[in-house]
RODO-2510 file (C-alpha; in nm, 4 decimals, decimal comma):
residues 439
     n   res          X          Y          Z
     1     m     1,0863     4,2902     1,8491
     2     r     0,9545     4,5848     2,0463
     3     l     1,1528     4,6206     2,3682
     4     v     1,1105     4,8701     2,6506
     5     m     1,3907     4,9408     2,8974
     6     i     1,2638     5,1054     3,2163
     7     g     1,5608     5,2965     3,3517
     8     a     1,8136     5,4785     3,1349
     9     g     2,1012     5,4422     3,3771
    10     y     2,4111     5,2324     3,3236
    11     v     2,2455     4,8925     3,2749
    12     g     1,9383     5,0219     3,0934
    13     l     2,1237     5,2473     2,8528
    14     v     2,3942     4,9951     2,7632
    15     s     2,1437     4,7108     2,7250
    16     g     1,8963     4,9206     2,5298
    17     a     2,1618     5,0516     2,2924
    18     c     2,3039     4,7043     2,2296
    19     f     1,9593     4,5506     2,1711
    20     a     1,8908     4,8280     1,9199
    21     d     2,2232     4,7531     1,7552
    22     f     2,0975     4,3941     1,7118
    23     g     1,8026     4,5309     1,5158
    24     h     1,5326     4,5396     1,7812
    25     d     1,3101     4,8461     1,8248
    26     v     1,3979     4,9802     2,1705
    27     v     1,2482     5,2507     2,3887
    28     c     1,4419     5,3628     2,6964
    29     v     1,2124     5,5127     2,9587
    30     d     1,3257     5,7279     3,2475
    31     l     1,1316     5,9605     3,4772
    32     v     1,4168     6,2136     3,4927
    33     e     1,3220     6,4617     3,2215
    34     e     1,6673     6,6216     3,2088
    35     k     1,8296     6,2846     3,1384
    36     i     1,5873     6,2030     2,8573
    37     a     1,6292     6,5487     2,7058
    38     a     2,0073     6,5067     2,7125
    39     l     1,9885     6,1622     2,5517
    40     k     1,7611     6,2951     2,2779
    41     a     2,0230     6,5610     2,2153
    42     g     2,2918     6,2940     2,1838
    43     k     2,4544     6,3587     2,5223
    44     i     2,5527     6,0445     2,7141
    45     p     2,5251     6,0815     3,0944
    46     i     2,7906     5,8177     3,1707
    47     f     3,1361     5,7384     3,0384
    48     e     3,1563     5,3951     2,8776
    49     p     3,3923     5,3365     2,5846
    50     g     3,2003     5,3010     2,2585
    51     l     2,8572     5,3707     2,4054
    52     d     2,8174     5,7168     2,2552
    53     q     2,8663     5,5861     1,9002
    54     i     2,6162     5,3034     1,9449
    55     v     2,3544     5,5319     2,0987
    56     q     2,3913     5,7970     1,8317
    57     s     2,3929     5,5584     1,5347
    58     n     2,0883     5,3625     1,6495
    59     a     1,8957     5,6761     1,7444
    60     a     1,9690     5,8121     1,3969
    61     a     1,8513     5,4827     1,2432
    62     g     1,5214     5,5060     1,4319
    63     r     1,5748     5,1908     1,6379
    64     l     1,6519     5,3588     1,9717
    65     h     1,4133     5,6053     2,1340
    66     f     1,4037     5,7949     2,4636
    67     t     1,0943     5,9044     2,6507
    68     t     0,9391     5,9720     2,9899
    69     d     0,6111     5,8137     2,8746
    70     l     0,6155     5,4752     3,0462
    71     a     0,2485     5,3906     2,9918
    72     g     0,2462     5,4499     2,6178
    73     s     0,5714     5,2600     2,5684
    74     v     0,4701     4,9545     2,7708
    75     a     0,1340     4,9218     2,5969
    76     d     0,3030     4,8426     2,2646
    77     a     0,5880     4,6274     2,3964
    78     d     0,6646     4,2596     2,3508
    79     v     0,9183     4,2645     2,6335
    80     v     0,9566     4,5133     2,9184
    81     f     1,2882     4,5168     3,1042
    82     i     1,3101     4,6593     3,4547
    83     a     1,6595     4,8110     3,4768
    84     v     1,6255     5,0551     3,7646
    85     g     1,8669     5,1003     4,0535
    86     t     1,8763     4,8723     4,3570
    87     p     2,1094     5,0580     4,5953
    88     s     2,1827     4,9442     4,9480
    89     r     1,8970     5,0481     5,1730
    90     r     1,9947     5,2911     5,4426
    91     g     2,0059     5,1433     5,7880
    92     d     2,0142     4,7696     5,7191
    93     g     2,2121     4,7041     5,3995
    94     h     1,9309     4,5212     5,2197
    95     a     1,8792     4,6019     4,8523
    96     d     1,6328     4,8894     4,8123
    97     l     1,3665     4,7476     4,5810
    98     s     1,1303     5,0444     4,5881
    99     y     1,2173     5,1434     4,2295
   100     v     1,1669     4,7873     4,1055
   101     y     0,8275     4,7563     4,2711
   102     g     0,7254     5,1024     4,1544
   103     a     0,8073     5,0013     3,7973
   104     a     0,6032     4,6823     3,8397
   105     r     0,2967     4,8841     3,9432
   106     e     0,3330     5,1142     3,6433
   107     i     0,3699     4,8163     3,4108
   108     a     0,0563     4,6557     3,5516
   109     r    -0,1491     4,9653     3,4726
   110     s    -0,0225     4,9871     3,1150
   111     v     0,0356     4,6369     2,9800
   112     r    -0,1754     4,5042     2,6904
   113     g    -0,1674     4,1555     2,5409
   114     f     0,0895     3,8929     2,6312
   115     t     0,4023     4,0678     2,7608
   116     v     0,7218     3,9329     2,9091
   117     v     0,8368     4,1409     3,2078
   118     v     1,2070     4,0970     3,2745
   119     t     1,3959     4,1965     3,5880
   120     k     1,7423     4,2996     3,4689
   121     s     1,8182     4,4936     3,7834
   122     t     2,0265     4,3044     4,0383
   123     v     1,7695     4,1793     4,2882
   124     p     1,7609     3,9380     4,5832
   125     v     1,6126     3,5912     4,5558
   126     g     1,2341     3,6055     4,5469
   127     t     1,2045     3,9521     4,3938
   128     g     1,0536     3,8128     4,0737
   129     d     0,7808     3,6467     4,2802
   130     e     0,6933     3,9803     4,4358
   131     v     0,7007     4,1603     4,0992
   132     e     0,4550     3,9055     3,9627
   133     r     0,2336     3,9359     4,2714
   134     i     0,2248     4,3162     4,2400
   135     i     0,1340     4,3073     3,8701
   136     r    -0,1403     4,0491     3,9175
   137     e    -0,2789     4,2345     4,2184
   138     e    -0,2813     4,5671     4,0310
   139     n    -0,4210     4,4137     3,7126
   140     p    -0,5734     4,0639     3,7500
   141     e    -0,6373     4,0536     3,3741
   142     a    -0,2748     4,1091     3,2790
   143     d    -0,1339     3,8366     3,0536
   144     i     0,2284     3,8443     3,1627
   145     a     0,5261     3,6251     3,2407
   146     v     0,7887     3,7545     3,4823
   147     v     1,1444     3,6515     3,3932
   148     s     1,4816     3,7011     3,5596
   149     n     1,7640     3,7995     3,3227
   150     p     2,0560     3,9395     3,5266
   151     e     2,3247     4,1526     3,3650
   152     f     2,6943     4,0686     3,3773
   153     l     2,8458     4,3901     3,2465
   154     r     3,1882     4,5118     3,3520
   155     e     3,2135     4,8878     3,3590
   156     g     3,4665     4,9881     3,0979
   157     a     3,3996     4,6779     2,8874
   158     a     3,0204     4,6699     2,8862
   159     i     2,9665     4,6749     2,5095
   160     t     3,1928     4,3745     2,4573
   161     d     3,0386     4,1932     2,7524
   162     f     2,6882     4,2438     2,6152
   163     k     2,7700     4,1409     2,2597
   164     r     3,0078     3,8579     2,3429
   165     p     2,8873     3,7296     2,6792
   166     d     3,0213     3,4286     2,8655
   167     r     2,6617     3,3279     2,9315
   168     i     2,3072     3,4584     2,9212
   169     v     2,1062     3,3532     3,2242
   170     i     1,7278     3,3432     3,1864
   171     g     1,5096     3,2478     3,4794
   172     t     1,1686     3,1215     3,3706
   173     e     0,9835     2,7952     3,3220
   174     e     0,6985     2,9494     3,1229
   175     p     0,7092     2,8074     2,7646
   176     r     0,5874     3,1266     2,5957
   177     a     0,8440     3,3361     2,7823
   178     i     1,1228     3,0958     2,6885
   179     q     1,0402     3,1345     2,3194
   180     v     1,0247     3,5145     2,3475
   181     m     1,3588     3,5345     2,5263
   182     r     1,5179     3,3099     2,2653
   183     q     1,4058     3,5605     2,0028
   184     v     1,5369     3,8533     2,2041
   185     y     1,8855     3,7004     2,2125
   186     r     1,8738     3,5287     1,8728
   187     p     2,1243     3,7799     1,7227
   188     l     2,3913     3,6286     1,9501
   189     y     2,3404     3,2844     1,7988
   190     l     2,6404     3,3183     1,5654
   191     n     2,8634     3,3944     1,8652
   192     e     2,7438     3,0684     2,0229
   193     s     2,6751     3,2484     2,3487
   194     p     2,5301     2,9890     2,5869
   195     l     2,1717     3,0462     2,6954
   196     l     2,1226     2,9060     3,0436
   197     f     1,7556     2,8562     3,1255
   198     c     1,6711     2,7871     3,4880
   199     e     1,4161     2,8630     3,7587
   200     r     1,3595     3,2301     3,8334
   201     r     1,4979     3,2146     4,1873
   202     t     1,8040     3,0263     4,0679
   203     s     1,8706     3,2988     3,8119
   204     e     1,8461     3,5681     4,0770
   205     l     2,0940     3,3868     4,2984
   206     i     2,3414     3,3256     4,0131
   207     k     2,3992     3,7001     3,9843
   208     y     2,4705     3,7499     4,3539
   209     a     2,6766     3,4323     4,3843
   210     g     2,8930     3,5335     4,0872
   211     n     2,9686     3,8799     4,2194
   212     a     3,0300     3,7513     4,5713
   213     f     3,2750     3,4895     4,4456
   214     l     3,4742     3,7452     4,2469
   215     a     3,4762     3,9862     4,5411
   216     m     3,5995     3,7051     4,7638
   217     k     3,8760     3,6230     4,5136
   218     i     3,9948     3,9862     4,5184
   219     t     3,9897     3,9933     4,8969
   220     f     4,1782     3,6644     4,9151
   221     i     4,4693     3,7891     4,7053
   222     n     4,4750     4,1155     4,9015
   223     e     4,5209     3,9211     5,2246
   224     i     4,7891     3,7102     5,0592
   225     a     4,9560     4,0391     4,9614
   226     d     4,9652     4,1463     5,3262
   227     l     5,1289     3,8158     5,4181
   228     c     5,3810     3,8562     5,1346
   229     e     5,4937     4,1874     5,2801
   230     k     5,5524     4,0251     5,6182
   231     v     5,7408     3,7178     5,4982
   232     g     5,9343     3,8606     5,2046
   233     a     5,7408     3,7125     4,9122
   234     d     5,6077     3,8723     4,5920
   235     v     5,2298     3,8658     4,5546
   236     q     5,2417     3,9061     4,1776
   237     k     5,4443     3,5884     4,1411
   238     v     5,2222     3,4112     4,3916
   239     a     4,9163     3,5169     4,1911
   240     k     5,0743     3,3966     3,8688
   241     g     5,1738     3,0692     4,0289
   242     i     4,8248     2,9882     4,1503
   243     g     4,6501     3,1455     3,8510
   244     l     4,8147     2,9015     3,6116
   245     d     4,6071     2,6333     3,7799
   246     k     4,3037     2,6078     3,5500
   247     r     4,0836     2,5343     3,8511
   248     i     4,1691     2,8800     3,9866
   249     g     4,2408     3,0975     3,6828
   250     d     4,4266     3,4278     3,6703
   251     k     4,1329     3,6696     3,6710
   252     f     4,0647     3,8872     3,9768
   253     l     4,3983     3,7961     4,1337
   254     h     4,5526     4,1429     4,1181
   255     a     4,6329     4,2774     4,4627
   256     g     4,5319     4,6359     4,5253
   257     p     4,3439     4,8775     4,7494
   258     g     4,0171     4,6794     4,7598
   259     f     3,7104     4,6544     4,5403
   260     g     3,4575     4,9305     4,4830
   261     g     3,2019     5,0282     4,2223
   262     s     2,8286     4,9953     4,1871
   263     c     2,8085     4,6148     4,2126
   264     f     3,0454     4,4283     4,4420
   265     p     3,0001     4,6362     4,7611
   266     k     2,6203     4,6468     4,7523
   267     d     2,5733     4,2949     4,6128
   268     t     2,7948     4,1252     4,8696
   269     l     2,6158     4,3119     5,1468
   270     a     2,2728     4,2275     5,0038
   271     l     2,3675     3,8593     4,9786
   272     v     2,4800     3,8609     5,3405
   273     k     2,1454     4,0103     5,4467
   274     t     1,9460     3,7657     5,2319
   275     a     2,1367     3,4725     5,3810
   276     q     2,0830     3,5997     5,7334
   277     d     1,7096     3,6349     5,6715
   278     a     1,7028     3,2784     5,5382
   279     e     1,8896     3,1589     5,8491
   280     s     2,1764     3,0387     5,6306
   281     p     2,4573     3,2822     5,7139
   282     m     2,7473     3,3153     5,4716
   283     r     3,0541     3,3623     5,6872
   284     l     3,2987     3,3829     5,3975
   285     i     3,1075     3,6689     5,2368
   286     e     3,0637     3,8438     5,5705
   287     a     3,4406     3,8311     5,6144
   288     t     3,4921     3,9540     5,2567
   289     v     3,2794     4,2623     5,3236
   290     a     3,4585     4,3409     5,6508
   291     v     3,8107     4,2858     5,5145
   292     n     3,7451     4,5005     5,2079
   293     d     3,6052     4,7868     5,4150
   294     n     3,9127     4,7844     5,6388
   295     r     4,1548     4,7541     5,3486
   296     k     4,0785     5,0926     5,1975
   297     r     4,1799     5,2727     5,5138
   298     a     4,4806     5,0429     5,5504
   299     m     4,6023     5,1701     5,2128
   300     a     4,5984     5,5230     5,3513
   301     r     4,8158     5,4042     5,6381
   302     k     5,0554     5,2559     5,3802
   303     v     5,0829     5,6000     5,2196
   304     i     5,1487     5,7621     5,5556
   305     a     5,4201     5,5055     5,6329
   306     a     5,5847     5,5749     5,2960
   307     c     5,5915     5,9440     5,3911
   308     g     5,7892     5,8680     5,7054
   309     g     5,4909     5,8127     5,9335
   310     e     5,3581     6,1684     5,9148
   311     v     5,1655     6,3589     5,6470
   312     r     5,0556     6,6667     5,8394
   313     g     5,1519     6,9695     5,6337
   314     k     5,2594     6,7537     5,3409
   315     t     5,1100     6,7348     4,9924
   316     v     4,9973     6,3959     4,8593
   317     a     4,9077     6,3644     4,4901
   318     i     4,6474     6,1025     4,3981
   319     l     4,6532     5,9441     4,0521
   320     g     4,3128     5,7956     3,9741
   321     l     3,9829     5,8527     4,1512
   322     t     3,7363     5,6108     3,9905
   323     f     3,7056     5,2589     4,1284
   324     k     3,8565     5,1185     3,8075
   325     p     3,9829     5,2560     3,4737
   326     n     3,7631     5,3288     3,1705
   327     t     3,4691     5,4544     3,3738
   328     d     3,3649     5,7747     3,5475
   329     d     3,2077     5,5808     3,8365
   330     m     3,3224     5,6960     4,1801
   331     r     3,0860     5,4797     4,3833
   332     e     3,2656     5,3066     4,6728
   333     s     3,6015     5,3886     4,5146
   334     p     3,9015     5,3138     4,7378
   335     a     4,0289     5,6629     4,6543
   336     i     3,7508     5,8155     4,8640
   337     s     3,8555     5,6450     5,1884
   338     i     4,2247     5,6964     5,1188
   339     i     4,1808     6,0698     5,0611
   340     q     3,9594     6,1145     5,3652
   341     v     4,2125     5,9474     5,5952
   342     l     4,4981     6,1549     5,4517
   343     q     4,2984     6,4725     5,5036
   344     d     4,2097     6,3674     5,8578
   345     k     4,5819     6,3333     5,9234
   346     g     4,6470     6,6848     5,8001
   347     a     4,7626     6,6268     5,4434
   348     r     4,6944     6,8558     5,1515
   349     v     4,5568     6,6386     4,8701
   350     t     4,5801     6,7017     4,4975
   351     a     4,4191     6,4624     4,2503
   352     y     4,3734     6,3831     3,8838
   353     d     4,1611     6,1297     3,6961
   354     p     4,0999     6,1154     3,3191
   355     e     3,7210     6,0845     3,3603
   356     g     3,6288     6,0980     3,7267
   357     v     3,7014     6,4543     3,8355
   358     e     3,3500     6,5866     3,7798
   359     a     3,1950     6,3107     3,9904
   360     a     3,4663     6,3462     4,2522
   361     r     3,3946     6,7172     4,2993
   362     g     3,0525     6,6267     4,4364
   363     m     3,1888     6,3598     4,6714
   364     l     3,5141     6,5031     4,8051
   365     s     3,5800     6,8372     4,9703
   366     g     3,9095     7,0142     5,0128
   367     v     4,0788     6,8311     4,7250
   368     e     4,2653     7,0339     4,4626
   369     f     4,2015     6,8786     4,1224
   370     g     4,4415     6,9096     3,8325
   371     g     4,4425     6,8401     3,4619
   372     s     4,7317     6,5941     3,4441
   373     a     4,9566     6,3741     3,6534
   374     y     5,2365     6,6262     3,6226
   375     e     5,0222     6,9211     3,7282
   376     i     4,9174     6,7602     4,0574
   377     a     5,2719     6,6324     4,1240
   378     e     5,4183     6,9821     4,1467
   379     g     5,5429     7,0327     4,5015
   380     a     5,4075     6,6960     4,6195
   381     d     5,5759     6,4981     4,8962
   382     a     5,4359     6,1719     4,7574
   383     i     5,2420     6,0533     4,4559
   384     v     4,9977     5,7638     4,4940
   385     l     4,8765     5,5523     4,2016
   386     v     4,5258     5,4404     4,2992
   387     t     4,3547     5,3626     3,9661
   388     e     4,5517     5,1994     3,6846
   389     w     4,4479     5,4136     3,3900
   390     d     4,6588     5,3460     3,0805
   391     e     4,8022     5,6980     3,0798
   392     f     4,9583     5,6304     3,4206
   393     r     5,1492     5,3215     3,3020
   394     a     5,4397     5,5024     3,1360
   395     l     5,4890     5,8228     3,3305
   396     d     5,8089     6,0231     3,2796
   397     l     5,9657     5,9498     3,6161
   398     d     6,2479     6,1992     3,5724
   399     r     5,9958     6,4740     3,4997
   400     l     5,7889     6,3734     3,8027
   401     k     6,0922     6,3774     4,0299
   402     a     6,1888     6,7242     3,9128
   403     l     5,8423     6,8538     3,9955
   404     m     5,8017     6,6900     4,3368
   405     a     5,9222     6,8113     4,6731
   406     a     6,0118     6,4536     4,7682
   407     p     6,0442     6,1574     4,5271
   408     v     5,8041     5,9070     4,6867
   409     l     5,5849     5,6776     4,4741
   410     v     5,3209     5,4592     4,6356
   411     d     5,1978     5,2164     4,3703
   412     l     4,8752     5,0592     4,4959
   413     r     4,8260     4,8694     4,1677
   414     n     5,1828     4,7361     4,1234
   415     v     5,2031     4,8972     3,7799
   416     y     5,5765     4,9750     3,8005
   417     p     5,8734     4,7444     3,8591
   418     p     6,0314     4,8637     4,1861
   419     q     6,3835     4,8508     4,0448
   420     e     6,2919     5,0861     3,7603
   421     v     6,1392     5,3405     3,9957
   422     v     6,4327     5,3238     4,2355
   423     r     6,6747     5,3696     3,9461
   424     h     6,5109     5,7077     3,8822
   425     g     6,5790     5,8135     4,2415
   426     f     6,2389     5,7398     4,3986
   427     s     6,1419     5,5693     4,7172
   428     y     5,8945     5,3007     4,6065
   429     s     5,6200     5,1224     4,7958
   430     g     5,3927     4,8664     4,6285
   431     v     5,1380     4,6101     4,7439
   432     g     5,2432     4,2611     4,8458
   433     r     5,6124     4,3231     4,8055
   434     a     5,8573     4,3007     5,0923
   435     g     5,9066     4,6536     5,2224
   436     p     5,9586     4,9839     5,0376
   437     a     6,2539     5,0204     4,8054
   438     e     6,4721     5,3252     4,8480
   439     g     6,6193     5,5397     4,5712
***
């Protein structure tokens, strides 16, 4: 099939590359000429494990193309995916749909013959209705069906998620569109990936409800972690104890510094705004947003407490800048708030991340970046593990201690057993464990 992906960002590029890997003919369209030129040259603008190989192999095979020519690409397409950004709108927190609606207008001017137009961007309930209205208003003769097909890709595991999904949600009741979408995803038939067909508005809400639930689960275990510290319990054992209940499950029950990234923060906020507009407020999600915002700064206060209550004039080394491992995404990362609070309190901050330093340079000022954990630890009064990259899981603690001015480890991901760290002469502070352990 001939597929067009409007938007060559994270969702568009991953989806387009994977569809091409299935054997479809895919064109990724983006208005940013520099991005398209880089992709044509084989340069991937984001870090996602395995993506570079898939892009390069399918481009070489002639199944994956990159262009700025939206009109020419849409005219020949069977299916056009809208995969543009929907960031939080400044001022009110609603999803900014200007890019989605702009794409719809361009599609309307270019479409020929029956075409399925798919919103893959994360959009509030009712967006598909407006996309259809725009296209029909711009081109009353257009023979189109507008479908919702939300993405469920985890950064760092997007290729696996796309090729072996838990479910594929398709929002349409139009018979022709149903048949087309079955053909689009037919290559996944052997994996027995469930196709869930539903109404368009239901599909749109599934995406937001899923992300909000997971965000709420993270926030729940973080609050349990705070209680554990007060009453002398261990949050990791609590999480394991409740996670063994199949009704709850063990995913997203890892206490830490709060959620970040491109999805959970903006999607929970957008759902709150949608619910308020519909006069059906979602108090649990409102609380989730507020608690998570406060938590990031609370983690900075934990670092300050581990340093004896004062960081002015001290050096704090930050391990991990991205919101999670295996990505270069810094959006809404807890590290940002933590670093800003430490700097406000007079600390000198050094930092290292395997993939996030370049992005961090444009978002953080006054931070001294290094090329390894050991480089940034030299002369540090504390080292803080913020993002659980694999290379941070087996650090040479004796080497770290020799480099540091004071052996203090603040483990915001509970990667290390406290007893092991203390045995190497460190003062240890984790999350959801009763008080810091002294070396």
